[in-house]
C-alpha positions in Angstrom: 11.1 -85.7 -4.1 9.5 -84.2 -1.0 12.9 -83.8 0.5 13.9 -81.1 -2.2 12.7 -77.6 -2.5 13.7 -75.6 -5.4 14.9 -72.2 -4.7 16.3 -71.0 -7.9 16.5 -72.1 -11.5 18.8 -70.6 -14.3 17.9 -71.9 -17.6 20.1 -73.0 -20.5 21.3 -70.3 -23.0 23.8 -70.5 -25.8 26.4 -68.6 -23.9 26.7 -70.5 -20.5 25.4 -73.8 -22.1 24.2 -75.1 -18.7 21.2 -75.2 -16.6 21.8 -74.4 -12.9 19.3 -75.4 -10.1 19.5 -74.3 -6.5 17.5 -76.7 -4.2 17.1 -76.9 -0.4 18.2 -80.3 0.9 18.9 -81.3 4.5 18.9 -77.8 5.6 21.6 -76.7 3.2 21.5 -75.3 -0.3 22.6 -77.7 -3.0 23.6 -76.6 -6.5 22.7 -79.1 -9.3 24.0 -78.6 -12.8 23.5 -80.2 -16.2 24.9 -79.0 -19.5 27.8 -79.1 -21.9 30.7 -81.3 -20.7 33.3 -78.6 -20.9 31.2 -76.0 -19.2 30.1 -78.3 -16.3 33.7 -79.4 -15.6 35.0 -75.9 -15.8 32.8 -72.8 -16.4 35.9 -71.0 -17.7 36.5 -73.3 -20.5 36.7 -71.3 -23.8 36.7 -68.1 -21.8 34.8 -66.9 -18.8 31.0 -66.4 -19.4 28.3 -64.4 -17.8 27.1 -67.1 -15.4 26.4 -66.0 -11.9 28.1 -69.1 -10.6 31.7 -70.1 -11.7 33.5 -73.2 -10.6 35.8 -76.0 -11.6 34.9 -79.5 -10.5 37.1 -81.0 -7.7 38.2 -84.1 -9.8 39.7 -81.8 -12.4 42.6 -81.5 -10.2 43.5 -85.2 -10.8 45.9 -85.4 -13.7 44.2 -86.9 -17.0 40.7 -86.8 -15.5 39.4 -84.2 -18.0 41.0 -86.0 -21.0 39.6 -89.4 -19.8 36.1 -88.0 -19.6 36.4 -86.2 -22.8 37.3 -89.4 -24.5 34.1 -91.1 -23.1 32.2 -88.2 -24.4 33.8 -88.2 -27.8 33.2 -92.1 -28.1 29.5 -91.7 -27.2 29.0 -88.7 -29.7 30.7 -90.9 -32.4 28.1 -93.4 -31.8 25.2 -90.6 -32.3 24.5 -90.1 -28.7 24.0 -86.5 -27.2 25.4 -86.2 -23.7 24.5 -84.1 -20.8 27.1 -83.8 -18.1 25.9 -83.5 -14.5 27.6 -82.1 -11.5 26.5 -81.1 -7.9 27.8 -79.4 -4.8 26.8 -77.5 -1.8 26.4 -73.8 -2.3 29.8 -72.1 -1.6 31.7 -75.3 -1.5 33.4 -77.6 -4.1 31.5 -78.9 -7.1 31.8 -82.5 -8.0 31.4 -84.2 -11.4 28.7 -87.0 -11.2 28.7 -88.4 -14.7 27.4 -88.3 -18.2 23.8 -88.9 -19.3 23.7 -90.2 -22.9 20.7 -89.6 -25.0 20.0 -90.7 -28.6 17.8 -88.8 -31.1 18.2 -90.7 -34.4 16.9 -89.2 -37.6 13.4 -90.1 -38.7 13.0 -93.2 -40.9 12.4 -91.0 -44.0 15.1 -88.4 -43.6 17.8 -90.2 -45.4 15.7 -90.7 -48.6 14.3 -87.2 -48.4 17.9 -85.8 -48.3 18.9 -88.1 -51.2 15.9 -86.9 -53.3 16.7 -83.2 -52.6 20.3 -83.9 -53.8 19.0 -85.8 -56.9 16.9 -82.7 -57.6 20.1 -80.5 -57.7 19.9 -79.0 -54.3 22.7 -78.9 -52.1 22.1 -79.8 -48.4 24.1 -78.7 -45.5 23.7 -79.5 -41.8 24.0 -76.4 -39.3 23.6 -77.5 -35.8 24.4 -76.7 -32.2 25.1 -80.4 -31.4 28.6 -81.9 -30.7 30.8 -82.1 -33.8 30.9 -85.9 -33.7 27.2 -86.1 -33.4 26.8 -83.9 -36.4 29.1 -86.2 -38.4 27.2 -89.4 -37.4 23.9 -87.9 -38.2 25.2 -86.7 -41.6 26.5 -90.2 -42.3 23.2 -91.8 -41.3 21.1 -89.6 -43.6 23.7 -89.8 -46.5 24.9 -86.2 -46.3 28.5 -85.0 -46.7 30.5 -85.7 -43.5 33.0 -82.8 -43.7 31.3 -81.1 -40.9 33.3 -78.1 -39.5 33.1 -76.3 -36.1 30.9 -73.3 -36.0 33.9 -70.8 -35.1 34.9 -71.3 -38.8 32.1 -69.0 -39.8 33.0 -66.1 -37.5 35.9 -64.1 -39.3 34.3 -62.5 -42.4 36.6 -63.0 -45.3 36.3 -64.4 -48.9 38.2 -67.5 -47.5 35.5 -67.9 -44.8 32.8 -67.7 -47.6 34.6 -70.4 -49.5 34.7 -72.7 -46.5 30.9 -72.1 -45.9 30.3 -72.9 -49.6 32.4 -76.1 -49.5 31.7 -77.5 -46.1 29.0 -80.1 -45.5 27.8 -78.3 -42.5 28.8 -76.9 -39.2 28.4 -78.1 -35.5 28.5 -76.3 -32.3 27.3 -73.0 -33.8 25.8 -70.0 -32.2 22.6 -68.4 -33.6 24.5 -65.8 -35.4 26.6 -68.4 -37.2 23.5 -69.8 -38.9 22.5 -66.4 -40.2 26.2 -65.9 -41.5 26.1 -69.1 -43.4 22.9 -68.1 -45.1 23.9 -64.5 -45.8 27.5 -65.7 -47.2 25.8 -68.2 -49.6 23.5 -65.4 -50.8 25.9 -62.6 -51.1 29.1 -64.3 -52.3 27.6 -67.0 -54.5 24.2 -65.5 -55.6 22.5 -68.8 -54.4 18.9 -69.2 -53.5 18.7 -70.5 -49.8 16.3 -72.4 -48.0 16.5 -72.9 -44.2 14.7 -75.2 -41.8 14.5 -74.5 -38.2 12.2 -74.8 -35.1 13.7 -72.8 -32.3 14.0 -69.2 -31.4 17.7 -69.3 -32.2 16.7 -70.2 -35.7 14.6 -67.1 -36.3 17.4 -64.7 -37.6 18.6 -67.4 -40.3 15.0 -68.2 -41.2 14.2 -64.6 -41.8 17.5 -64.1 -43.9 16.8 -67.2 -46.0 14.7 -66.7 -49.3 12.7 -69.6 -48.2 12.5 -70.0 -44.5 10.8 -73.3 -43.4 9.6 -73.8 -39.8 8.8 -77.4 -39.0 5.7 -78.8 -37.4 6.5 -78.3 -33.8 8.5 -75.0 -34.2 8.2 -72.2 -31.8 6.1 -69.1 -32.5 9.2 -67.1 -33.2 10.3 -69.5 -35.8 7.0 -69.6 -37.5 6.7 -65.9 -37.6 10.2 -65.6 -39.4 9.5 -68.4 -41.8 7.9 -68.2 -45.1 6.6 -71.6 -45.0 5.3 -73.7 -42.0 5.2 -77.5 -42.2 2.0 -79.1 -40.8 3.4 -82.7 -40.8 6.2 -84.3 -39.0 9.6 -84.8 -40.8 11.1 -83.1 -43.8 9.5 -85.0 -46.6 7.1 -82.1 -47.2 10.0 -80.0 -48.2 10.8 -82.2 -51.3 7.0 -82.1 -52.1 7.1 -78.4 -52.0 10.2 -78.5 -54.4 8.3 -80.7 -56.8 5.1 -78.6 -56.7 7.0 -75.5 -57.2 8.8 -76.8 -60.3 5.5 -78.0 -61.6 4.0 -74.5 -61.2 7.2 -73.1 -63.1 6.5 -75.7 -65.8 2.9 -74.5 -66.1 4.0 -70.8 -66.3 6.6 -71.6 -68.9 4.0 -73.6 -71.0 1.5 -70.9 -70.9 3.6 -68.0 -71.7 5.4 -69.8 -74.5 2.0 -70.9 -75.9 0.6 -67.4 -75.7 3.6 -66.0 -77.5 3.6 -68.7 -80.1 -0.2 -68.3 -80.8 0.3 -64.5 -81.1 3.1 -65.0 -83.5 1.1 -67.5 -85.7 -2.0 -65.2 -85.7 0.0 -61.9 -86.6 2.2 -63.4 -89.2 -0.4 -65.5 -91.0 -3.0 -62.7 -90.9 -0.4 -60.0 -92.1 0.7 -62.3 -94.9 -2.9 -62.8 -96.0 -3.7 -59.2 -96.0 -0.6 -57.7 -97.5 0.6 -60.5 -99.9 -2.7 -62.2 -101.0 -5.1 -59.3 -100.5 -7.3 -61.5 -98.4 -8.9 -59.5 -95.6 -10.5 -61.3 -92.7 -13.6 -60.1 -91.0 -12.9 -58.4 -87.6 -15.4 -60.7 -86.1 -13.4 -63.7 -86.8 -10.3 -62.0 -85.0 -12.4 -61.1 -82.0 -13.8 -64.6 -81.7 -10.3 -66.2 -82.1 -8.9 -64.1 -79.3 -11.9 -64.8 -77.0 -11.9 -68.5 -77.4 -8.1 -68.5 -77.1 -8.3 -66.9 -73.8 -11.3 -68.7 -72.2 -10.2 -72.1 -73.1 -6.8 -71.6 -71.5 -8.1 -70.9 -68.0 -7.8 -74.6 -66.7 -4.0 -74.6 -67.6 -3.5 -73.5 -63.9 -4.6 -77.1 -63.0 -2.7 -78.8 -65.8 -0.8 -82.0 -65.2 2.9 -81.3 -65.3 6.2 -82.9 -64.5 8.9 -81.3 -62.2 12.3 -80.9 -63.6 15.1 -83.0 -61.9 17.3 -79.9 -61.6 16.5 -76.1 -60.6 14.8 -74.1 -63.4 15.6 -70.6 -64.3 13.6 -68.0 -66.2 15.7 -67.5 -69.4 14.1 -65.0 -71.7 16.3 -66.1 -74.6 15.2 -69.7 -74.2 11.6 -68.7 -73.8 11.5 -66.4 -77.0 13.3 -68.8 -79.3 11.0 -71.8 -78.1 7.9 -69.7 -78.7 9.2 -68.4 -82.2 10.0 -72.0 -83.2 6.4 -73.0 -82.5 4.7 -70.0 -83.8 6.8 -69.9 -87.0 5.9 -73.6 -87.6 2.3 -73.0 -87.2 2.4 -70.1 -89.5 3.9 -72.4 -92.2 1.2 -74.9 -91.6 -1.5 -72.4 -91.9 0.0 -70.8 -95.0 0.3 -74.3 -96.6 -3.4 -74.9 -95.8 -4.2 -71.7 -97.6 -2.0 -72.6 -100.5 -3.7 -76.0 -100.8 -7.3 -75.1 -100.4 -7.9 -75.6 -104.1 -6.7 -79.1 -103.8 -9.9 -80.5 -102.4 -9.4 -79.2 -98.7 -12.3 -76.8 -99.0 -15.1 -77.0 -101.7 -15.9 -74.5 -104.1 -12.3 -73.1 -104.4 -11.0 -73.0 -108.1 -7.4 -73.4 -109.1 -5.1 -70.6 -108.0 -3.6 -70.3 -111.4 -7.0 -69.7 -113.0 -9.1 -67.7 -110.5 -6.4 -66.4 -108.1 -6.1 -67.0 -104.4 -9.4 -67.4 -102.4 -10.9 -64.3 -100.7 -14.5 -65.3 -100.4 -16.6 -65.5 -97.3 -16.6 -69.3 -97.5 -12.8 -69.3 -97.8 -12.5 -67.0 -94.8 -14.8 -69.4 -92.7 -12.3 -72.2 -93.6 -9.3 -70.0 -92.9 -10.8 -69.0 -89.5 -11.6 -72.6 -88.4 -8.2 -73.9 -89.3 -6.6 -71.0 -87.5 -8.8 -71.5 -84.4 -8.4 -75.2 -84.1 -4.7 -75.1 -84.7 -4.3 -72.5 -82.0 -6.0 -74.7 -79.5 -4.1 -77.7 -80.5 -1.0 -75.8 -80.1 -1.2 -76.0 -76.2 -0.8 -79.7 -76.3 2.7 -79.3 -77.8 3.8 -76.3 -75.7 2.9 -77.9 -72.5 4.5 -81.3 -73.0 8.3 -81.8 -72.3 8.6 -84.3 -75.0 6.2 -85.7 -77.5 2.8 -84.3 -76.9 1.0 -87.8 -76.9 3.3 -89.0 -74.2 2.1 -86.4 -71.7 -1.5 -86.4 -70.8 -3.1 -83.0 -70.1 -5.4 -82.5 -67.2 -9.0 -83.5 -67.9 -10.1 -80.0 -67.3 -7.7 -78.7 -69.9 -8.6 -81.3 -72.5 -12.1 -80.7 -71.9 -12.1 -76.9 -72.2 -9.8 -77.1 -75.4 -12.0 -79.6 -77.2 -15.3 -77.8 -76.2 -13.6 -74.6 -77.7 -13.0 -76.4 -81.0 -16.4 -77.9 -81.0 -17.9 -74.4 -80.6 -15.8 -73.0 -83.2 -16.7 -75.9 -85.6 -20.5 -75.3 -85.0 -20.1 -71.7 -85.6 -18.4 -72.3 -89.0 -21.1 -74.8 -89.9 -24.3 -73.4 -88.6 -23.9 -69.8 -87.8 -21.6 -67.9 -90.3 -22.6 -66.9 -93.8 -21.5 -69.3 -96.6 -20.9 -72.1 -94.0 -18.8 -75.1 -94.2 -20.2 -78.6 -94.1 -19.0 -81.3 -91.8 -16.8 -83.0 -94.4 -14.8 -79.7 -94.8 -14.6 -79.3 -91.0 -13.4 -82.9 -90.5 -10.7 -82.3 -93.2 -9.5 -79.2 -91.4 -9.4 -81.1 -88.0 -7.4 -83.8 -89.7 -5.0 -81.4 -91.3 -4.4 -79.7 -88.0 -3.7 -82.9 -86.2 -1.1 -83.8 -88.9 0.4 -80.2 -88.4 0.5 -80.7 -84.7 2.9 -83.8 -85.2 5.1 -81.5 -87.3 5.1 -78.7 -84.9 6.1 -81.3 -82.1 9.0 -82.6 -84.3 10.2 -78.9 -84.6 9.9 -78.6 -80.8 12.1 -81.6 -80.3 14.6 -80.3 -82.7 14.7 -77.0 -80.9 15.2 -78.8 -77.4 17.9 -80.9 -78.9 20.0 -78.1 -80.2 19.2 -75.6 -77.3 18.4 -77.8 -74.2 20.0 -81.1 -75.1 22.3 -80.9 -71.9 19.6 -80.5 -69.5 18.5 -83.2 -67.1 15.2 -85.0 -67.3 12.1 -84.9 -64.9 11.5 -86.4 -61.4 9.7 -89.7 -61.7 6.9 -89.5 -59.2 5.9 -93.0 -59.7 9.3 -94.3 -58.8 9.2 -92.2 -55.8 5.8 -93.8 -54.7 7.5 -97.3 -55.2 10.5 -96.3 -53.1 8.2 -95.2 -50.4 6.5 -98.5 -50.3 9.8 -100.2 -49.9 11.1 -97.8 -47.2 11.8 -99.3 -43.8 9.5 -97.6 -41.3 9.0 -98.1 -37.5 5.8 -99.8 -36.5 4.6 -96.7 -34.7 6.5 -93.6 -36.0 6.4 -90.9 -33.6 6.2 -93.1 -30.4 9.0 -93.6 -27.9 11.4 -96.3 -29.0 12.8 -98.6 -26.3 15.3 -100.6 -28.5 17.7 -97.6 -29.7 20.1 -100.1 -31.4 17.3 -101.3 -33.6 16.3 -97.8 -34.5 19.7 -96.9 -35.5 20.0 -100.0 -37.5 16.8 -99.1 -39.3 18.4 -95.8 -40.1 21.4 -97.4 -41.4 19.3 -99.9 -43.5 17.3 -97.0 -45.0 20.7 -95.3 -45.8 21.9 -98.4 -47.6 18.5 -98.7 -49.5 19.0 -95.0 -50.7 22.5 -95.6 -51.9 21.4 -98.8 -53.7 18.6 -96.8 -55.4 21.1 -94.0 -56.3 23.6 -96.6 -57.9 20.8 -98.1 -60.0 19.9 -94.8 -61.7 21.3 -94.4 -65.1 23.1 -97.8 -65.3 22.5 -100.2 -68.1 20.7 -97.6 -70.2 20.8 -98.4 -73.9 20.9 -95.9 -76.8 17.2 -96.8 -77.5 16.3 -96.1 -73.8 18.0 -92.8 -73.9 16.3 -91.8 -77.2 12.9 -92.7 -75.6 13.8 -90.8 -72.5 14.5 -87.7 -74.8 11.1 -88.2 -76.7 9.3 -88.3 -73.3 11.0 -85.6 -71.5 12.7 -83.5 -74.2 15.9 -83.8 -72.1 18.5 -86.4 -72.5 21.1 -86.1 -69.7 20.6 -88.1 -66.6 20.1 -86.1 -63.3 23.3 -85.5 -61.7 22.1 -86.9 -58.2 23.3 -83.8 -56.5 26.6 -81.9 -56.3 29.3 -84.5 -55.5 32.5 -82.7 -54.7 36.2 -83.6 -54.3 38.3 -81.6 -52.1 41.9 -80.5 -51.8 43.3 -79.7 -48.5 44.8 -76.4 -47.3 45.8 -75.0 -43.9 43.2 -72.5 -42.6 43.7 -70.2 -39.5 40.9 -69.6 -37.2 40.2 -67.2 -34.2 42.7 -67.6 -31.3 45.6 -68.8 -33.7 44.2 -72.2 -34.0 44.7 -74.0 -37.3 42.5 -76.6 -39.1 42.6 -78.3 -42.6 40.0 -76.7 -44.8 38.5 -77.9 -48.1 38.9 -76.4 -51.5 36.0 -77.2 -53.9 36.2 -79.2 -57.0 32.6 -80.0 -58.2 32.0 -83.1 -60.0 28.6 -84.2 -61.3 28.0 -87.8 -60.0 25.1 -89.8 -58.8 26.6 -91.9 -56.0 27.5 -91.7 -52.3 28.6 -88.1 -51.2 30.3 -89.0 -48.1 32.7 -91.4 -49.6 34.3 -88.4 -51.6 35.3 -86.6 -48.5 38.6 -87.1 -46.4 38.3 -89.8 -43.8 40.4 -87.6 -41.4 39.8 -84.0 -41.2 43.1 -83.2 -39.6 44.2 -81.8 -36.2 43.5 -78.6 -34.7 40.1 -77.0 -34.4 38.5 -80.1 -35.7 39.5 -82.1 -32.6 38.6 -79.4 -30.1 35.0 -80.6 -29.5 34.8 -79.4 -25.8 37.0 -76.3 -25.8 35.7 -74.1 -28.7 36.0 -70.4 -27.8 32.7 -68.5 -28.1 
């Protein structure tokens, strides 16, 4: 090392794709280069670049030399190895190719199952990388993604056909920074998709800022973190799936609260309006104020409620929200009206037969009406929040405690505070009546879901995910340097096989009884799709420079098994074969 003195260093950049160092050795200046094979062999490959030094290695004059080295490079990349080509020569003289340095960077042990879970959650996953095309394909195969990876130049001529190619491809390799941003913008503008993007480098910043959800990984550069909307604080991508699950839980909480609030409002307005205008039974304004107060205060803990995540992306559909709320609110109104009509049947003491004394309007009757309405409105949240039958979905302890405490306070007011109070027997009768009514409301809810949302998929089973995590093959010390690369690759492939076996088990052998129970628990009967599995028809596509390649036409099929087995084994000739001579 003491024999070398560094005089100059030109770092790697996406245009020249090589690092050039000038060192003093033996009294002469030695140029040492490492980088992309094509640019190390011949700096003019793919067009002359802005590099200060230009050359063509001396061995390239030998016929077949470049093709032979290219085959070795292709074979290494096909096995998942990244390569650095190295050449050297004295300044002003010939440059000599020295060889290839293969490096392996296998995916983390949990990447395959994370990708599988994202696809099971209805999210399409694409790979956009600057790596060699064959490396991208091998990595995609290892993690269970689509292997129809295309060269980055396929994204550079703006057209509707280009947008279709971006939509259909499993990803792109050997891309420039602007290619990543173009992919994001094409998916957003042409197909109205919500796009998330993960990245770690300065080159990823434009795409991260363009995506609706830019995600900077744990060791990302400051530029990537500043451009991202979310920054991961742990290694790997498993936190992305966790964020998807949590966001869908938040959506479920919002939907349950808004639908509950609308349903409770419909119940109170309809029932009180009928009482006043049809039965001439006014309700003391104090009752209405207390009803609104308790109803708001007891719902505060819903922000921490236990919820399940839908297995497919959720969309805010106002029509579904209103129809769901109306179904619950109208059923609750009928239950309250039925209670009022049956008060003379022993539900409330001191109420004479309706056909003799008319419908009750006394203060005692108003107490009973208020307690029934208050308790019913509190119980309604248990039906509104549950995707299926309410007793199969446990609320959070905080929500349960606040709701029951509100009911107890209402009961004590009706028994000990109000004029002409109720007794405990009447209060218990009202509670039992409301519990029975809750089952009726829940039945109407499931009927609504059957006719309106029957085709929706179910929920993400977090307990099953925990069980899969326990079975997952993990290195002894994740994050440490690995010496046995073959063992690491074998581990990745074993995880891929495990993921595929778990996918194939889903939905198989389910009886009609099991499907019925699934609907009762989740309110949705269709199995998750396991991601968008596509079949493709081939067509000839022209790229820049007159080159042609075989592009894919999309035909979406919902299926739950292996994605890459539905793509062509051979991607044809042309641009797909030109790993080392793409024009940038």
